[in-house]
C-alpha positions in Angstrom: -0.3 0.1 -0.3 1.1 3.3 -0.8 1.9 6.0 1.6 1.7 9.0 -0.5 2.5 13.1 0.8 1.6 16.4 0.0 4.9 17.2 -1.6 4.3 13.9 -4.1 0.9 15.5 -5.0 1.8 18.8 -5.4 4.3 17.5 -7.8 2.5 15.4 -9.7 -1.2 17.2 -9.4 -1.6 19.8 -12.5 -4.7 21.9 -12.5 -6.0 21.1 -15.8 -5.7 17.1 -14.7 -7.4 17.6 -11.7 -10.2 19.5 -13.6 -10.4 16.5 -16.1 -10.7 13.6 -14.1 -13.8 15.3 -11.7 -15.5 16.5 -14.7 -15.5 12.6 -15.8 -16.5 11.7 -12.5 -19.3 13.9 -11.9 -20.8 12.9 -15.7 -20.4 9.0 -14.7 -23.2 9.9 -12.0 -25.7 10.0 -14.4 -24.5 6.6 -15.7 -23.8 4.8 -12.6 -20.5 4.7 -13.0 -19.7 7.0 -10.2 -21.1 7.6 -6.8 -21.0 10.0 -3.7 -22.1 10.2 -0.4 -22.2 13.8 1.1 -19.9 14.8 4.3 -21.3 13.9 7.6 -19.7 15.6 10.5 -19.6 14.6 14.5 -19.0 16.9 17.0 -17.5 16.0 20.6 -16.9 18.0 23.6 -13.0 19.4 23.5 -10.5 20.2 26.0 -11.0 23.9 25.0 -14.3 25.6 27.0 -14.7 27.8 23.5 -14.8 25.1 21.0 -15.6 21.5 19.9 -13.9 18.6 18.2 -15.6 17.8 14.4 -14.6 14.4 13.0 -15.8 14.6 9.3 -16.0 11.9 6.4 -16.7 12.0 2.7 -16.7 9.1 0.3 -17.5 8.2 -3.0 -16.3 5.4 -6.1 -15.4 6.3 -9.3 -13.4 4.3 -11.8 -12.7 1.4 -9.7 -11.6 3.3 -6.8 -13.6 4.1 -3.6 -12.1 7.1 -1.9 -12.3 8.1 2.1 -11.5 11.5 3.2 -11.3 12.2 7.0 -10.5 15.0 8.9 -9.9 15.8 12.7 -10.5 19.7 13.1 -10.8 21.8 16.7 -13.5 24.2 16.1 -13.9 27.5 17.4 -16.2 30.3 16.0 -14.6 33.4 17.1 -15.8 37.3 16.7 -13.9 40.3 16.3 -14.1 43.7 17.4 -15.2 44.8 13.8 -18.1 42.5 13.6 -16.5 39.8 12.0 -17.6 36.4 12.6 -15.7 33.5 11.5 -15.1 29.3 12.0 -11.9 28.5 12.8 -9.9 25.1 12.6 -6.6 23.1 13.4 -5.5 20.0 14.6 -3.8 20.0 17.9 -2.4 23.2 17.4 -3.0 26.7 15.5 -1.5 26.2 11.9 -1.7 22.5 11.8 -4.3 20.4 10.2 -5.0 16.6 10.1 -6.9 15.5 6.5 -6.4 11.8 5.2 -7.8 10.1 2.1 -7.9 6.5 1.8 -8.2 4.5 -1.4 -9.9 1.2 -1.9 -10.4 -1.0 -5.1 -13.4 -2.1 -5.9 -12.4 -4.7 -7.5 -11.0 -6.9 -5.0 -11.9 -4.7 -1.9 -8.0 -4.3 -1.4 -6.1 -0.9 0.5 -4.4 1.1 -2.2 -3.3 4.1 -0.6 -3.2 6.8 2.3 -2.7 10.5 1.1 -1.9 13.8 2.8 -5.5 15.7 1.9 -3.9 19.4 2.6 -2.8 20.0 -1.1 -5.5 18.0 -2.7 -8.5 18.8 -1.2 -7.6 22.6 -2.1 -7.0 21.2 -5.8 -10.3 19.6 -5.6 -12.3 22.5 -4.4 -10.7 24.8 -7.0 -11.1 21.9 -10.0 -14.5 21.9 -9.3 -14.9 25.8 -9.3 -13.6 25.7 -12.5 -15.5 23.1 -13.7 -18.8 25.3 -12.9 -17.2 28.1 -14.7 -16.6 26.5 -17.8 -20.2 25.2 -17.8 -21.7 28.4 -16.6 -19.8 31.5 -17.0 -19.4 33.7 -20.2 -16.8 32.0 -22.5 -15.3 35.8 -22.7 -14.9 36.5 -19.1 -11.9 38.0 -18.4 -12.5 40.0 -14.9 -12.6 37.9 -11.3 -13.6 39.1 -8.2 -12.1 37.1 -5.4 -13.4 37.4 -1.8 -10.7 35.4 0.5 -6.9 35.0 0.2 -6.1 31.7 1.3 -5.3 28.5 0.0 -8.5 27.9 -1.3 -8.9 30.9 -3.0 -5.5 30.3 -4.9 -6.9 27.1 -6.6 -9.9 28.8 -7.5 -8.2 31.5 -9.6 -5.6 28.6 -10.9 -8.8 26.6 -12.1 -10.5 30.0 -13.3 -7.5 30.9 -15.7 -7.5 27.5 -16.7 -11.1 27.5 -18.2 -11.4 31.2 -19.3 -9.3 34.0 -21.2 -8.7 35.7 -17.3 -6.1 38.8 -17.3 -7.3 40.7 -14.4 -8.3 39.6 -10.9 -9.4 42.0 -8.1 -8.9 40.3 -4.6 -10.2 41.4 -1.1 -10.0 39.7 2.6 -10.1 41.0 6.0 -6.4 41.6 6.2 -5.0 44.1 4.0 -1.3 42.3 4.3 -3.0 39.0 3.2 -4.8 40.6 0.6 -1.4 42.5 -0.8 0.7 39.7 0.0 -1.6 37.1 -2.3 -1.9 39.7 -4.9 1.8 40.1 -5.7 2.0 36.1 -5.4 -0.6 35.1 -7.5 0.1 37.9 -10.2 3.7 36.4 -10.4 2.5 32.7 -10.5 -0.2 33.5 -13.1 1.1 36.4 -15.1 -2.3 38.4 -14.7 -3.1 41.6 -13.4 -4.1 41.1 -9.6 -4.9 44.3 -7.5 -6.0 44.2 -3.8 -8.7 46.5 -3.0 -10.2 47.7 -0.1 -14.0 46.3 0.2 -15.6 43.6 -1.5 -17.8 45.3 -3.2 -15.0 47.0 -5.1 -13.9 43.7 -5.8 -17.2 42.7 -7.1 -18.1 45.8 -8.8 -18.3 45.3 -12.8 -16.3 41.4 -12.6 -17.0 38.7 -14.5 -16.6 36.1 -12.5 -17.2 36.5 -9.1 -15.4 33.7 -6.4 -15.5 33.8 -2.7 -13.6 31.6 -0.3 -14.0 32.6 3.0 -14.2 31.1 6.7 -17.5 33.6 7.2 -19.9 33.1 9.4 -21.8 35.7 7.8 -22.5 37.0 4.1 -19.9 38.5 2.1 -21.5 39.2 -0.8 -24.9 41.3 -1.3 -27.5 40.5 -3.9 -27.8 44.1 -5.0 -24.0 43.8 -5.6 -24.8 41.3 -8.5 -24.9 42.4 -12.4 -26.3 40.8 -15.1 -24.1 37.9 -16.8 -21.8 38.0 -13.8 -21.1 33.9 -12.7 -21.1 33.5 -9.2 -19.0 30.6 -7.7 -19.6 29.6 -3.7 -17.2 27.8 -1.6 -17.9 29.1 1.6 -21.5 28.1 2.3 -22.3 30.8 4.1 -20.7 33.8 1.8 -23.8 35.1 0.1 -26.7 37.1 1.6 -30.3 35.4 1.4 -31.8 37.9 -1.5 -28.7 36.7 -3.6 -30.6 34.0 -5.2 -33.5 36.7 -6.2 -30.8 37.8 -8.7 -29.6 34.6 -9.5 -31.2 32.8 -12.8 -29.5 29.4 -12.6 -28.0 27.7 -10.0 -26.1 24.1 -10.2 -24.9 21.8 -7.8 -22.0 19.8 -7.3 -23.9 17.4 -5.5 -26.6 16.5 -2.2 -25.2 18.4 0.5 -27.0 17.1 3.5 -28.7 14.3 4.9 -33.0 14.1 5.0 -32.6 13.2 8.8 -35.2 14.5 11.3 -33.5 17.2 13.5 -32.9 16.3 17.3 -30.3 17.2 20.4 -27.9 14.7 18.6 -28.5 15.0 14.9 -28.4 19.1 13.6 -28.4 20.2 10.6 -26.1 24.2 9.6 -24.1 24.0 12.3 -21.4 26.4 11.8 -20.1 25.4 7.9 -21.3 21.6 8.7 -24.6 20.7 6.6 -25.1 17.5 8.5 -23.5 17.1 11.8 -24.2 14.7 15.0 -23.7 16.0 18.5 -22.2 14.8 21.6 -22.3 16.7 25.0 -23.9 17.7 27.6 -26.9 20.5 27.3 -24.0 23.1 29.1 -21.2 21.8 26.8 -23.6 22.0 23.7 -23.6 25.8 24.6 -20.2 26.1 23.3 -21.6 25.6 19.7 -22.7 28.6 17.4 -26.5 28.7 16.8 -28.0 28.2 13.8 -27.1 30.4 10.5 -30.2 29.9 7.6 -28.0 28.8 5.0 -28.7 29.1 0.9 -31.7 26.0 1.1 -33.3 27.0 -2.4 -37.0 27.3 -3.0 -36.1 25.9 -6.1 -35.2 23.0 -7.6 -31.5 23.4 -9.3 -29.9 21.0 -11.1 -26.5 19.1 -10.3 -23.0 19.4 -12.2 -23.6 15.7 -13.4 -27.0 16.8 -15.2 -25.4 19.6 -17.0 -22.2 17.9 -17.9 -24.4 15.1 -19.3 -26.6 17.8 -21.2 -29.5 16.7 -19.0 -29.8 19.9 -17.5 -29.5 23.8 -18.6 -26.3 25.3 -19.4 -25.7 28.9 -18.5 -23.1 30.1 -21.3 -24.8 29.7 -24.3 
């Protein structure tokens, strides 16, 4: 069985290949050749008086391989003096993370590999956003508004450049130092004009593609900012305000996001950034958890990526 670390994955995996293999897997959902199970989280009290342990897993099969992704995080939901509210996570200590992917053969059940997921997870999310942009954004899209300046924002931008003729990027995040550093690094890496701007609205104004990748517990993009023809990529589940859908003509979902189970003290939906979670702890311990923030549960039935890729669903770029 192989043990594959982040450095090896970074050396071998390109964004173009990541987009291609995911698009193939999404298409095979329609034919039954691929299948996936939504993420399910389990929350348990931890040592911190203001936090909880979250164990999450998600899995799927495609091309003769079954993959299980698992991650172990200590979660907190701090509020800052400026009114911002975020979901933070770490493993052991801030700045360290734990995520593993196990691969098995569906031919004979054999374990095949254990992979670090730090680099691969960012690439997977970015590539999926790129697939959406290729399917739904205008082919001549050239300006990206990016809200967020972390690892997810980096791979989302790499994917946008792969699928569209992007030549200008405006990035905003709460930290001026981080957004300036991100702009300089990505401009050098991608050969683009990347500008750090002072507000999220400044970034969004006039953009062809709007992409959010934040840990915010509050909306960072508002419906009144959206303009005709924009393509919106929503990575952070709380990044869009409730009125955004009123201005959006078509939403395409990657897959089913939550389990359809009745809510009890031991099972919650929409807990922080978790769509579905089983929860342990006494009533007193559970007061550490954040209040439920309503998510973008649409009143309308939207298609999945698989529907659009296979031609069974509508496309937004024609």
